[in-house]
N, C-alpha and C positions, 0 to 999 in steps of 0.2 A: 397486249403485245407480248410475244414470246421471245425468249432468248435462246440462241444457239450456243452450245458449249464449245464448239469448234471454231467459232469466229474469232478474229483478232481482238486483242485487248487494246483499248485506248490508253493514252499516256497516263491518265488519272487512275488506271486500274479497273475502269468499268468497261463492260462489254458493249459493243454496238448492238442496237436492236436489230432483229432479223427483219428482212423485207418480207412482204406477203408471199412472194414467190418462193423464197427460201424456207419459209415457215411451213409451207404445204408439202414440199418435197423433202422427205427424210433421206439423208445420205447413209448408205451402209458404211459402217466403220470397221476398219481392220482391227482384229483382235490384238491387243497389246500383249507382248510377252511378259510373263511374271518376272518381277525384279529378282535378280540373283541375291541370295542371302550371303552375307559376309561370313568368312571363316572365323571361327572362334579361336580362343587362345590355345586349345589342345590340338595337337596334330599339325601336319603341314597342309598347306593348300596351294593350289596352282602348281607352278613349276617347281616349288620347293619339295613337293612329293616325290619328284623324280630322284631327288638326292638319296632316298632310301635304296633305290635300285642301284645307284652308283656305289653305295656303301656295300651292298651285297656282292657286286662284281669285284670290289677290292678285297673283301673277305674271301671270296672264292679264289682269287689270285694268290693271296697270302697262304691259304690252306693248301693250294696246289704246290706252291714253292716249298713250304715247310714240311708238309706231310704227304706229298704226292697224291693228292686227292684225284679220284677217278673223274673222267669226263661224264660219267653217268649222273653225277650230282647235278651238273648243268642241264643234262637232258631231263631229269626229273623236275627241276624247277621250270623248265620250258614247257613241258607237257601240262603240269599243274597250273601254270600261269595262263596257258591257252584255255584250259578247261574253265578256270575261274572267270576269265574274260567273257567266255560264251555264256556262262550262267548269269553274270551281271547283265549282259545284253538281253537275255531272255527275260530277266526280271524287270529291266527298264521297259521293254516292250509291253510286258504285262501291266506295269504301272500306268503307262500311257493309255492302254486300251481297256483298263478296268477288269483285267483277268486275274486268275489266281496268281499269287506272288510267291516267290521263293522266300522261305523263312530266313530271317537275319542270322539265326544260329548256323544255318547251312553255309551262308556266305563267310561267316567267321571261321568255321571249321576248314573250309577250303583255303582261306588265307593262312590259317595256322599251319596247315599241312604243307605249305610251300607255294601256294598260288597267289600270294599277296602281290608279287610284281604285276601280274595280270589284272588284279583288282585295282591297283593304283592306276594303271593305264585305262581301265574301264571307268573309274571314277572321274578321271580327267577328260577323256575323249568323249564319253557318253553323258557326262555331267549327272552321274547317278550315285547316290549314297555318299555324296561329297560334302553335304552341309549339315547333316543331322549329328549333333554333338555327341550324343550317347553312343551312336554307332561308331563314330570316329575314335572315341576313347578306346573302346574294345578292339577296334581294328588295329590301332597303332600299338596296343599292348600285345596283340597276336603277332605283329611284325617283329617287335623286340624279342618276344619269346622264340619265334622261329629262327631269328638270326643267332641268338644264344645257343639254341639247340643245334643249329648247323655247325657252329664252331666246336661245340662239345663233341658232337658225333664225328666230325672230321678228325679231331685229335684222338678220340677213342679208337676209331678204325685204324689209324696209323700205329698206335701202340699195340694193338692186338692183331696186326696183320703179319 
């Protein structure tokens, strides 16, 4: 007698034996999605990641009010974020299709240069590079470094203008 794994379980925890008709006809099973990994203690996950973008917007507003920061800074962040999002999307597609991947160092350099808001959006919307702890540690360090460099540069430009 054969047992089917997709048959209902009896109250005692035992499976019902398969009928002869069911044993001969194999049902095609739908592929189960891989379980999502839980976020670790380092870095933000889910909607908390968007908080970093809000912090950047607040820093930009403060720098604009205090030091008359040019709109070019916002344009640079926008362009770099779009570029970074596109690179993440290409890497995600390559990962799914087994093609050549973008090196993580390239993703980190784009984030450090100012594309990290686009990287956060790609990590959340595309579910790419959002669960690997070592990657996230370096990523969030690059976000912090970029924000610090942004404020330092905004103040320096104001003093030397």
